[in-house]
KOLVO-760458 format. One record per residue (C-alpha): residue number from 0; x, y, z. Coordinates in Angstrom, 1 decimal. Layout:
% KOLVO-760458
nr/east/north/up
NUM/X/Y/Z
...
This chain:
% KOLVO-760458
nr/east/north/up
0/65.9/-73.5/60.8
1/66.8/-77.2/61.5
2/67.6/-79.4/58.5
3/65.6/-82.4/59.8
4/62.2/-83.2/61.4
5/62.3/-85.8/64.1
6/59.7/-88.5/63.7
7/57.2/-89.1/66.6
8/58.2/-92.8/66.9
9/61.8/-91.9/67.5
10/63.0/-94.3/64.7
11/64.6/-91.8/62.4
12/64.5/-88.3/61.0
13/62.9/-86.9/57.8
14/64.3/-84.0/55.7
15/62.0/-80.9/55.6
16/63.1/-80.2/52.0
17/60.8/-82.8/50.7
18/57.6/-81.3/52.1
19/57.4/-77.7/51.0
20/54.1/-75.8/50.5
21/51.1/-77.2/48.6
22/51.0/-76.2/45.0
23/47.4/-77.3/44.1
24/46.9/-80.3/41.8
25/50.5/-80.1/40.7
26/51.9/-80.6/44.1
27/54.6/-83.2/44.3
28/56.6/-84.7/47.2
29/60.3/-85.0/46.8
30/60.9/-88.3/48.5
31/64.6/-88.3/47.5
32/65.4/-85.1/49.5
33/68.2/-85.5/51.9
34/69.7/-88.5/50.2
35/73.5/-88.0/49.5
36/74.1/-87.3/45.8
37/70.5/-86.3/45.2
38/71.5/-82.9/43.9
39/73.3/-84.5/40.9
40/70.6/-84.2/38.2
41/72.3/-82.3/35.4
42/71.1/-78.9/36.8
43/67.3/-79.2/35.9
44/64.7/-77.8/38.2
45/60.9/-77.9/38.1
46/59.1/-74.5/38.2
47/55.4/-73.9/38.6
48/53.4/-70.8/37.7
49/49.8/-69.9/38.1
50/47.4/-72.8/38.6
51/48.2/-75.7/36.3
52/51.2/-74.4/34.3
53/54.5/-76.0/35.1
54/57.8/-76.2/33.2
55/61.3/-77.5/33.4
56/64.4/-75.2/33.3
57/68.1/-75.5/33.3
58/70.0/-74.1/36.2
59/73.0/-73.1/34.1
60/74.3/-70.6/36.7
61/74.5/-73.3/39.4
62/72.3/-71.3/41.8
63/71.7/-72.9/45.2
64/68.0/-73.5/44.6
65/65.6/-75.2/47.0
66/62.0/-76.1/46.9
67/59.9/-73.0/47.4
68/62.3/-70.5/46.0
69/60.9/-67.8/43.7
70/63.0/-67.4/40.6
71/63.0/-65.4/37.3
72/63.2/-67.7/34.3
73/63.6/-67.2/30.6
74/60.5/-66.6/28.5
75/59.6/-65.4/25.0
76/59.6/-62.4/25.2
77/61.1/-61.2/28.5
78/61.2/-63.2/31.7
79/58.6/-64.9/33.9
80/58.3/-65.4/37.6
81/57.6/-68.9/39.2
82/58.2/-71.1/42.2
83/60.6/-73.9/42.4
84/58.7/-77.1/43.2
85/61.3/-79.8/42.7
86/65.1/-80.2/42.5
87/67.5/-83.1/42.3
88/67.3/-86.4/40.6
89/63.5/-86.6/40.8
90/63.2/-83.9/38.1
91/64.5/-86.3/35.5
92/61.7/-88.7/36.3
93/59.1/-85.9/36.1
94/60.4/-84.9/32.7
95/60.1/-88.5/31.6
96/56.5/-88.6/32.9
97/55.7/-85.4/31.0
98/56.9/-87.1/27.8
99/59.4/-84.3/27.1
100/61.3/-84.9/24.0
101/65.0/-85.1/24.0
102/65.4/-82.4/21.4
103/63.0/-80.1/23.2
104/64.3/-76.6/24.0
105/65.0/-76.2/27.7
106/65.1/-72.6/28.9
107/67.3/-71.2/31.6
108/66.9/-69.9/35.1
109/68.1/-66.4/35.3
110/68.3/-65.6/39.0
111/66.4/-65.6/42.2
112/63.6/-63.0/42.1
113/64.6/-59.6/43.3
114/62.5/-57.0/44.9
115/62.1/-55.1/41.6
116/61.0/-58.3/39.9
117/58.4/-58.9/42.6
118/57.0/-55.4/42.3
119/56.5/-55.7/38.6
120/55.1/-59.2/39.0
121/52.5/-58.0/41.6
122/51.5/-55.1/39.3
123/50.9/-57.5/36.4
124/48.8/-59.9/38.5
125/46.6/-57.1/39.8
126/45.4/-56.5/36.1
127/44.3/-60.1/35.5
128/40.7/-59.8/36.7
129/39.9/-56.5/34.9
130/41.5/-57.8/31.8
131/39.4/-60.9/31.8
132/36.1/-58.9/32.2
133/37.0/-56.5/29.5
134/38.2/-59.3/27.1
135/34.8/-61.0/27.5
136/33.0/-57.9/26.4
137/35.3/-57.6/23.4
138/34.6/-61.2/22.4
139/30.9/-60.7/22.8
140/30.9/-57.6/20.6
141/32.6/-59.7/17.9
142/29.9/-62.4/18.2
143/32.3/-65.2/19.0
144/30.9/-68.4/20.5
145/33.5/-68.7/23.3
146/34.0/-67.9/26.9
147/37.2/-66.5/28.4
148/37.6/-68.3/31.7
149/40.9/-66.9/33.0
150/43.8/-64.6/32.2
151/47.4/-65.1/33.3
152/50.0/-62.3/32.9
153/53.6/-63.0/32.5
154/55.9/-62.0/35.4
155/57.2/-58.9/33.5
156/53.8/-57.9/32.2
157/54.8/-58.1/28.5
158/52.6/-61.1/27.7
159/49.3/-62.6/28.7
160/47.7/-66.0/28.2
161/43.9/-66.0/27.6
162/42.3/-69.3/28.5
163/39.0/-69.9/26.7
164/36.3/-72.5/26.3
165/34.4/-73.2/23.1
166/32.3/-76.1/21.8
167/33.5/-75.7/18.2
168/36.3/-74.1/16.3
169/36.6/-70.3/16.8
170/38.3/-67.8/14.4
171/39.8/-65.4/16.9
172/42.2/-63.6/14.6
173/40.3/-60.3/14.9
174/39.9/-60.9/18.6
175/43.7/-61.1/19.0
176/44.1/-57.8/17.2
177/41.5/-56.1/19.3
178/43.0/-57.4/22.6
179/46.5/-56.3/21.6
180/45.2/-52.8/20.7
181/43.3/-52.6/24.0
182/46.0/-53.9/26.4
183/49.2/-53.3/24.5
184/50.7/-56.7/25.3
185/51.5/-59.9/23.5
186/48.5/-62.2/23.3
187/48.5/-66.0/23.5
188/45.1/-67.9/23.2
189/44.9/-71.3/24.9
190/41.8/-73.5/24.7
191/40.8/-75.6/27.8
192/37.9/-77.9/28.6
193/35.1/-77.5/31.0
194/36.8/-79.7/33.6
195/40.1/-77.7/33.4
196/38.1/-74.5/33.9
197/36.5/-75.9/37.1
198/40.0/-76.9/38.2
199/41.3/-73.4/37.7
200/38.3/-71.8/39.5
201/38.0/-74.3/42.3
202/35.1/-75.1/44.6
203/33.6/-77.5/47.0
204/32.0/-80.8/45.7
205/28.8/-82.5/47.0
206/31.0/-84.7/49.2
207/32.1/-81.7/51.2
208/35.7/-81.7/50.1
209/37.6/-79.5/47.6
210/37.2/-80.5/44.0
211/39.5/-83.2/42.8
212/40.2/-81.3/39.6
213/41.6/-78.4/41.7
214/43.6/-80.4/44.2
215/45.3/-83.5/42.7
216/44.0/-84.4/39.2
217/46.2/-83.5/36.3
218/44.7/-85.6/33.5
219/41.0/-85.9/32.8
220/39.6/-89.2/31.5
221/36.2/-89.1/29.7
222/33.3/-90.3/31.9
223/30.4/-92.2/30.2
224/26.9/-92.8/31.4
225/27.8/-96.5/31.5
226/29.7/-95.9/34.7
227/26.5/-94.7/36.3
228/24.5/-97.7/35.0
229/27.0/-100.2/36.3
230/26.5/-98.7/39.7
231/22.7/-98.6/39.5
232/22.6/-94.9/39.9
233/19.6/-92.9/38.8
234/20.0/-91.1/35.4
235/19.4/-87.7/37.0
236/21.6/-85.0/35.4
237/21.3/-82.8/38.4
238/22.9/-85.6/40.6
239/25.4/-86.9/38.2
240/26.8/-83.6/36.9
241/29.5/-81.7/38.6
242/30.2/-78.0/38.7
243/31.6/-78.2/35.2
244/28.2/-79.4/33.9
245/29.9/-82.6/32.9
246/29.6/-86.1/34.5
247/31.5/-86.3/37.7
248/35.0/-87.7/37.5
249/34.4/-89.7/40.7
250/32.0/-92.0/38.8
251/35.1/-93.7/37.4
252/36.6/-94.3/40.9
253/34.5/-97.3/41.9
254/33.1/-98.5/38.6
255/35.7/-101.3/38.3
256/34.7/-102.7/41.7
257/31.0/-102.7/40.6
258/31.8/-104.4/37.4
259/33.8/-107.1/39.1
260/31.1/-107.7/41.7
261/28.4/-108.0/39.0
262/30.2/-110.9/37.4
263/28.9/-113.0/40.2
264/25.3/-112.0/39.5
265/22.8/-113.7/37.1
266/21.6/-111.8/34.1
267/18.8/-109.4/34.9
268/16.5/-110.5/32.1
269/16.2/-114.1/33.4
270/12.9/-114.9/35.1
271/12.7/-117.1/38.1
272/10.0/-119.8/38.1
273/8.4/-121.1/41.3
274/5.4/-123.3/41.9
275/3.2/-120.4/42.9
276/4.4/-117.6/40.6
277/6.9/-116.1/38.2
278/9.4/-113.5/39.5
279/11.1/-110.7/37.6
280/14.2/-108.8/38.5
281/13.5/-105.5/40.3
282/16.7/-104.1/41.8
283/20.1/-105.2/43.2
284/22.3/-104.2/46.1
285/25.6/-104.9/44.4
286/28.0/-104.4/47.3
287/25.9/-106.7/49.7
288/25.3/-109.3/46.9
289/21.5/-109.2/47.3
290/18.8/-109.2/44.5
291/15.2/-108.3/44.8
292/12.5/-109.9/42.6
293/8.9/-109.0/42.1
294/5.9/-110.8/40.6
295/5.1/-107.8/38.4
296/7.4/-106.2/35.8
297/6.5/-102.6/36.6
298/6.1/-102.2/40.4
299/7.2/-104.1/43.5
300/4.5/-106.7/44.2
301/5.3/-109.6/46.5
302/8.8/-108.4/46.7
303/11.4/-111.0/47.7
304/15.1/-110.3/48.4
305/17.5/-113.2/48.0
306/21.3/-113.6/47.6
307/23.0/-114.0/44.3
308/23.9/-117.6/45.2
309/20.2/-118.5/45.8
310/19.2/-116.8/42.5
311/21.7/-118.9/40.6
312/20.5/-122.0/42.4
313/16.9/-121.3/41.3
314/18.0/-120.7/37.7
315/19.8/-124.0/37.7
316/16.7/-125.8/39.0
317/14.5/-124.1/36.3
318/16.9/-125.3/33.6
319/16.5/-128.8/34.9
320/12.7/-128.5/34.8
321/12.3/-128.1/38.5
322/10.4/-125.4/40.4
323/11.1/-124.6/44.1
324/8.2/-124.1/46.4
325/9.4/-120.7/47.5
326/11.8/-118.3/46.0
327/13.5/-117.4/49.2
328/13.8/-120.9/50.6
329/10.8/-120.7/52.9
330/11.4/-117.4/54.6
331/8.3/-115.8/53.2
332/7.7/-113.0/50.7
333/7.2/-109.4/51.5
334/3.6/-108.8/50.3
335/3.7/-105.1/49.7
336/3.8/-102.6/46.9
337/6.4/-99.9/47.1
338/7.4/-97.2/44.7
339/9.8/-98.1/42.0
340/11.7/-94.9/42.4
341/14.7/-95.7/44.5
342/15.5/-92.0/45.1
343/12.3/-91.3/47.0
344/14.2/-91.7/50.2
345/16.7/-89.2/49.0
346/14.2/-86.3/49.1
347/15.6/-83.5/51.1
348/12.2/-82.5/52.4
349/12.4/-85.4/54.9
350/14.6/-83.1/57.0
351/11.9/-80.4/57.2
352/10.0/-80.5/60.5
353/6.3/-80.7/59.8
354/4.3/-78.1/61.7
355/1.6/-79.7/63.9
356/-1.8/-78.0/63.9
357/-2.8/-76.9/67.3
358/-6.0/-78.5/68.5
359/-8.4/-76.3/70.4
360/-8.9/-77.3/74.0
361/-12.2/-79.1/75.0
362/-13.2/-79.5/71.4
363/-15.6/-82.4/70.8
364/-16.3/-84.5/67.8
365/-18.3/-82.4/65.3
366/-21.1/-85.1/65.1
367/-21.3/-85.3/68.9
368/-21.2/-81.5/69.1
369/-24.0/-81.2/66.6
370/-26.1/-83.7/68.5
371/-25.5/-82.0/71.8
372/-26.4/-78.6/70.3
373/-29.7/-80.2/68.8
374/-30.5/-81.8/72.2
375/-29.9/-78.4/74.0
376/-32.1/-76.6/71.5
377/-34.9/-79.2/72.0
378/-34.6/-78.9/75.7
379/-34.7/-75.1/75.5
380/-37.8/-75.2/73.3
381/-39.5/-77.6/75.7
382/-38.7/-75.3/78.6
383/-40.1/-72.3/76.7
384/-43.3/-74.3/75.9
385/-43.7/-75.4/79.5
386/-43.2/-71.9/80.7
387/-45.8/-70.6/78.2
388/-48.3/-73.2/79.4
389/-47.8/-72.3/83.0
390/-48.2/-68.6/82.2
391/-51.4/-69.3/80.3
392/-52.8/-71.5/83.1
393/-51.8/-68.9/85.7
394/-53.6/-66.2/83.6
395/-56.8/-68.3/83.4
396/-56.7/-68.9/87.2
397/-56.0/-65.2/87.8
398/-58.9/-64.2/85.5
399/-61.4/-66.7/87.1
400/-60.4/-65.6/90.5
401/-60.6/-61.9/89.5
402/-64.1/-62.5/88.0
403/-65.3/-64.3/91.0
404/-64.1/-61.5/93.2
405/-65.8/-58.9/91.0
406/-69.0/-60.9/91.1
407/-69.0/-61.0/94.9
408/-68.5/-57.3/95.0
409/-71.5/-56.7/92.7
410/-73.7/-58.9/94.8
411/-72.6/-57.2/98.0
412/-73.3/-53.8/96.4
413/-76.8/-54.9/95.3
414/-77.5/-56.2/98.8
415/-76.4/-53.0/100.4
416/-78.4/-50.9/98.0
417/-81.5/-53.0/98.7
418/-81.1/-52.8/102.4
419/-80.7/-49.1/102.2
420/-83.9/-48.7/100.1
421/-85.9/-50.9/102.5
422/-84.8/-48.8/105.4
423/-85.9/-45.7/103.8
């Protein structure tokens, strides 16, 4: 493997030792790698273990260690297995950043991990999940108000750290005895917060990226609802809370920019007076510097959007006893009433395609259809009546004609009989 990577611009080379593999939120880049004399640091190295646990150790045996080497280090009791994440002069700066005291005990690096060490290490790591599930059941049986979020075995399997979450103080003396009797190891209890638990578990945030607490954040600053108010965010717990059920850490990222931008805005409780009406503050677009005012305190009536400079100008005129003709300088107000809920546009149902009802072919208007049906009924009734009259008239004619014919027959028969009698 070559010692250097050649940069694409052809200007210089970069040492590959500074890159290494990512180590989660505790990942650090050794920007002093490859510099002559960089290895002279008093023999200290930085070693990282599972998730967020990291320590500094003394390389008393002068082992040729590099970033990424797996080493066996001193522990109490036994030894632990970790990965070297930094060597050289930069380790002293990291120790200073961690506020490590001068009289603190610095443990040693024993050796690079052997095959037997890795077999024992893998066997211990395979027990972590089952141990966590069983320890939760033990804590539940004792009635303790706590949650065991993670279990970390030491590299030699002689000790385990149980990370737990609790709102108040927990008396887990009996729990330690029961865990030691169940797993036959040394027990260490370590309390963590909800944010640290989310960082250890990991996940994907609403932004589509991996959680900040599981990638780069090492210290967690408290987040207040004031950060959301400064940014004009809706006080909706489902939108403001992260996977740890606490306020999202990213609310603190842009709050300073919003606070600085709002210094150029007038106070929201100031009313703007014009010759035609009184306007009240409705909402603000802080980043664009626009303010919206309404003639009603509750909903948006005659909504007018102006710049912050125009609002300050109108306030100055009102203080001098003057009232402008229009609030927006003659551009005209938006005479409309809209909902005061700014999050209406954020409804996810807007992405759903509405099914259109299929209209039957050749279907007329119900009123026209009823009129046509009534007209057809009247026409049919008229035709039936006309047919009945014709049939009755035809019957009368047929009866008259039949009677006339019968009468002629009777007269003829009488004449014939009379003629026959005279002849006799």
